C-alpha positions as CSV (number, residue, x, y, z in Angstrom):
1,M,180.3,200.5,-45.1
2,S,177.2,198.3,-45.0
3,A,176.5,195.8,-47.8
4,L,174.1,196.9,-50.5
5,S,170.6,195.6,-50.4
6,D,169.2,193.7,-53.4
7,I,167.2,196.7,-54.5
8,E,170.3,198.9,-54.3
9,K,172.2,196.4,-56.4
10,L,169.6,196.3,-59.0
11,N,169.6,200.1,-59.2
12,T,173.3,200.3,-60.0
13,K,174.8,200.6,-63.5
14,R,176.0,197.0,-63.1
15,G,172.5,195.8,-62.0
16,L,170.6,197.6,-64.7
17,R,173.1,196.4,-67.4
18,Q,172.6,192.8,-66.2
19,L,168.9,193.1,-65.9
20,F,168.3,194.3,-69.5
21,S,171.0,192.1,-71.1
22,N,169.0,188.9,-70.4
23,D,166.6,187.7,-73.0
24,E,164.0,187.2,-70.3
25,L,163.5,189.7,-67.5
26,S,164.7,187.7,-64.4
27,I,165.4,189.5,-61.2
28,G,166.8,186.4,-59.5
29,K,169.3,185.7,-62.3
30,T,170.3,189.4,-62.4
31,L,171.0,189.4,-58.7
32,R,173.1,186.2,-59.0
33,N,175.1,187.8,-61.8
34,V,175.6,191.1,-59.9
35,N,176.6,189.2,-56.7
36,Y,179.1,187.2,-58.8
37,E,180.6,190.3,-60.3
38,L,180.8,192.1,-57.0
39,R,182.5,189.1,-55.3
40,L,184.8,188.6,-58.2
41,E,185.9,192.3,-58.1
42,K,186.7,192.1,-54.4
43,L,188.7,188.9,-54.8
44,Q,190.6,190.4,-57.8
45,E,191.6,193.3,-55.5
46,E,193.1,190.7,-53.1
47,L,194.9,189.0,-56.0
48,I,196.7,192.3,-56.7
49,K,197.9,192.4,-53.1
50,L,198.9,188.7,-53.4
51,Q,201.0,189.5,-56.4
52,Q,202.6,192.5,-54.8
53,W,203.6,190.3,-51.8
54,V,205.1,187.7,-54.2
55,T,207.1,190.4,-56.0
56,T,208.2,192.3,-53.0
57,N,209.4,189.2,-51.1
58,N,210.9,187.5,-54.1
59,K,208.6,184.5,-53.8
60,K,208.2,181.9,-56.6
61,V,204.7,180.5,-57.2
62,V,203.5,177.7,-59.5
63,V,199.8,177.1,-60.0
64,L,198.7,174.0,-62.0
65,F,195.3,173.9,-63.7
66,E,194.3,170.4,-64.7
67,G,191.0,168.7,-65.6
68,R,189.0,167.3,-68.5
69,D,188.6,169.2,-71.8
70,A,186.1,172.0,-71.5
71,A,186.3,171.9,-67.6
72,G,186.8,175.7,-67.5
73,K,190.5,176.0,-66.7
74,G,191.3,178.7,-69.2
75,G,188.3,180.8,-68.1
76,A,189.4,180.6,-64.4
77,I,193.0,181.6,-65.3
78,R,191.6,184.7,-67.2
79,R,189.6,185.9,-64.2
80,I,192.7,185.4,-61.9
81,T,195.0,187.3,-64.2
82,E,192.6,190.0,-65.5
83,H,193.9,192.8,-63.3
84,I,197.3,191.8,-62.0
85,N,200.6,193.1,-63.4
86,P,201.3,191.3,-66.7
87,R,205.1,191.8,-66.2
88,E,205.1,189.7,-63.0
89,F,203.2,186.6,-64.1
90,R,203.1,184.1,-67.1
91,V,200.5,181.7,-68.4
92,V,202.1,178.6,-69.8
93,A,200.1,176.4,-72.2
94,L,202.7,174.4,-74.0
95,P,202.0,172.9,-77.5
96,K,202.8,169.3,-78.3
97,P,206.6,168.7,-78.0
98,T,208.9,169.2,-80.9
99,E,211.1,166.4,-82.2
100,E,214.0,167.9,-80.2
101,E,212.0,168.0,-77.0
102,K,210.8,164.4,-77.5
103,G,214.5,163.4,-77.1
104,Q,214.9,165.3,-73.9
105,W,214.1,164.4,-70.3
106,Y,210.3,164.7,-70.1
107,F,210.3,167.4,-67.4
108,Q,213.0,169.6,-69.1
109,R,210.6,171.8,-71.1
110,Y,208.5,172.4,-68.0
111,V,211.6,173.2,-65.8
112,N,212.5,175.9,-68.4
113,Q,209.1,177.5,-67.6
114,L,209.4,177.6,-63.8
115,P,209.2,181.1,-62.2
116,K,212.0,183.4,-61.4
117,E,212.0,185.2,-58.0
118,G,209.0,187.5,-57.7
119,E,207.0,185.7,-60.4
120,I,203.8,183.6,-60.6
121,V,203.4,181.0,-63.3
122,F,200.0,179.5,-64.2
123,F,200.1,176.2,-66.1
124,D,197.1,175.7,-68.3
125,R,197.8,171.9,-68.3
126,S,201.2,170.9,-67.1
127,W,203.5,167.9,-66.8
128,Y,200.4,166.0,-65.8
129,N,199.6,165.6,-69.5
130,R,201.7,162.4,-69.3
131,A,199.6,161.1,-66.4
132,V,196.3,161.2,-68.2
133,V,195.9,162.8,-71.7
134,E,199.0,161.2,-73.3
135,P,198.4,157.5,-72.2
136,V,194.7,157.8,-72.9
137,N,195.3,159.0,-76.5
138,G,198.4,156.9,-77.2
139,F,200.8,159.9,-77.2
140,C,203.3,158.1,-75.0
141,T,204.4,154.5,-74.5
142,E,203.6,152.4,-71.4
143,E,207.3,152.6,-70.5
144,E,207.3,156.4,-70.7
145,Y,204.2,156.6,-68.6
146,Q,205.6,154.3,-65.9
147,I,208.9,156.3,-65.8
148,F,206.9,159.5,-65.4
149,M,204.8,158.1,-62.6
150,G,208.0,157.0,-60.8
151,Q,209.6,160.4,-61.1
152,I,206.7,162.8,-60.6
153,N,206.7,162.9,-56.8
154,P,210.5,163.4,-56.4
155,F,210.3,166.1,-59.1
156,E,207.6,168.1,-57.2
157,K,209.5,167.6,-53.9
158,M,212.5,169.2,-55.5
159,I,210.5,172.1,-56.8
160,I,209.0,172.8,-53.3
161,E,212.3,172.3,-51.5
162,S,213.9,174.9,-53.9
163,G,211.5,177.5,-52.3
164,T,208.7,177.4,-54.8
165,I,205.0,177.4,-53.7
166,L,203.3,174.7,-55.7
167,I,199.5,174.5,-55.9
168,K,197.6,171.9,-57.9
169,F,193.9,172.4,-58.9
170,Y,191.8,169.8,-60.7
171,F,188.6,171.0,-62.3
172,S,185.9,168.3,-62.2
173,I,182.9,168.2,-64.4
174,S,180.2,165.6,-65.3
175,K,180.0,163.8,-68.6
176,D,176.8,165.5,-69.5
177,E,178.2,169.0,-68.7
178,Q,181.2,168.3,-70.9
179,A,179.0,167.2,-73.8
180,K,176.9,170.4,-73.4
181,R,180.0,172.6,-73.4
182,F,181.4,170.8,-76.5
183,E,178.2,171.5,-78.3
184,D,178.3,175.2,-77.3
185,I,181.9,175.5,-78.5
186,Q,181.2,173.9,-81.8
187,Q,178.2,176.2,-82.4
188,D,180.0,179.4,-81.5
189,P,182.0,180.8,-84.5
190,L,184.4,182.6,-82.0
191,K,185.1,179.5,-80.0
192,K,184.9,176.6,-82.4
193,W,188.7,176.8,-83.0
194,K,189.1,175.4,-79.4
195,Y,187.5,172.1,-80.4
196,S,190.4,169.6,-81.2
197,D,190.7,166.0,-82.3
198,V,191.4,165.1,-78.7
199,D,188.1,166.8,-77.7
200,A,186.3,164.9,-80.3
201,K,187.2,161.6,-78.6
202,A,186.8,162.8,-75.0
203,Q,183.3,161.5,-74.6
204,E,184.0,158.2,-76.1
205,L,187.1,157.7,-73.9
206,W,185.4,159.1,-70.8
207,D,185.8,155.9,-68.7
208,V,189.5,155.5,-69.8
209,Y,190.2,159.1,-68.7
210,T,188.5,158.3,-65.4
211,E,190.7,155.3,-64.8
212,Y,194.0,157.2,-65.5
213,K,192.8,160.1,-63.4
214,K,192.2,157.8,-60.4
215,R,195.7,156.4,-60.8
216,M,197.1,160.0,-60.9
217,F,195.3,161.0,-57.7
218,K,196.3,157.8,-55.9
219,K,200.0,158.3,-56.8
220,T,200.5,162.1,-56.8
221,D,198.1,163.4,-54.1
222,T,200.9,163.8,-51.5
223,K,201.1,165.6,-48.2
224,I,203.4,168.3,-49.6
225,A,201.7,168.6,-53.0
226,P,198.0,167.7,-52.6
227,W,195.3,168.0,-55.2
228,I,192.6,170.5,-54.7
229,I,189.3,169.6,-56.3
230,I,187.2,172.3,-57.9
231,K,183.6,171.2,-58.7
232,A,183.3,173.0,-62.0
233,N,179.8,172.3,-63.4
234,K,178.9,175.9,-62.6
235,K,181.5,178.1,-64.2
236,G,181.0,181.2,-62.1
237,K,181.0,179.3,-58.8
238,A,184.1,177.4,-59.8
239,R,186.0,180.7,-60.7
240,L,185.2,182.2,-57.3
241,E,186.2,179.1,-55.5
242,V,189.5,178.7,-57.1
243,I,190.4,182.3,-56.4
244,E,189.2,182.0,-52.8
245,K,191.3,178.9,-52.3
246,L,194.4,180.5,-54.0
247,L,194.1,183.5,-51.7
248,N,193.6,181.3,-48.7
249,I,196.6,179.1,-49.3
250,I,199.2,181.7,-50.1
251,P,200.3,183.5,-46.9
252,Y,200.4,187.0,-48.4
253,T,200.0,190.1,-46.3
254,P,198.0,192.2,-45.7
255,K,195.1,189.7,-46.2
256,N,191.5,190.7,-45.9
257,E,190.4,187.9,-43.6
258,A,186.8,189.3,-43.3
259,L,186.4,188.9,-47.1
260,L,187.9,185.5,-47.4
261,N,186.2,183.9,-44.3
262,P,188.8,181.0,-44.4
263,Q,186.7,179.1,-41.8
264,E,184.0,178.8,-44.5
265,I,186.3,177.9,-47.4
266,V,186.3,174.1,-47.7
267,I,189.1,172.5,-49.7
268,T,187.9,169.3,-51.2
269,T,190.6,166.7,-51.2
270,T,190.8,163.8,-53.5
271,E,190.0,161.4,-50.7
272,E,186.7,163.2,-50.2
273,A,186.1,163.4,-53.9
274,R,186.4,159.7,-54.4
275,N,183.2,159.3,-52.3
276,E,181.2,161.8,-54.4
277,P,179.8,160.3,-57.6
278,N,179.7,163.6,-59.5
279,I,183.5,164.1,-59.1
280,I,184.6,161.9,-62.0
């Protein structure tokens, strides 16, 4: 089946809906939105196949979503999980630890959330809170931070050696884009609940976050558990990229190679990211 032309796309229900939903009549913007929705739909079909492969073959998959506040982690997770079987995956976004959990081994409450056979677990922030958010905001001691940094690589090695597929995504946005998103969140009555005390200090502490993030990458970007950088200033593009990379990394079958074009999917490593000024 040949691809739809731009005129044919505009003449679909999706195209007409997008065209007249904009405040200003913009054919270019409408086509971008339609192309995004068509691409997303096809990738979500592949995600269903991926999940079926995980379930059928009793695989265990952990996907970490890290990044600055308002980087778009939650939105990406929602697009990934929108159409897959809710009984075979979990999204984990742990609150601050209880007094009992504070007395436990730091990784214990995360171990309790790891997947069973045939399950995918998406962490909307993970144990890496202790690598960046906690030390920046004074939520852990220097000793606790150093212990974590000494244990993290062996911990992830044990997870992988136990037969779990571990994928680590970092969503990178600019300081200006973060400020813009915070403003949008605060002005939206349906979203302003997301704005926390930690968010309120994020711009002021931007450089401190950057320093701890660099330390995290230097220590934990390992051969068996590398970081994958998602340039997230453009939300739609970031969502498509993270799904493409997830589909490309996990060896599920049958895989629509023509759709994914893996030779065109470039995974940005932290080494490359260090040389790009907008990845901060």
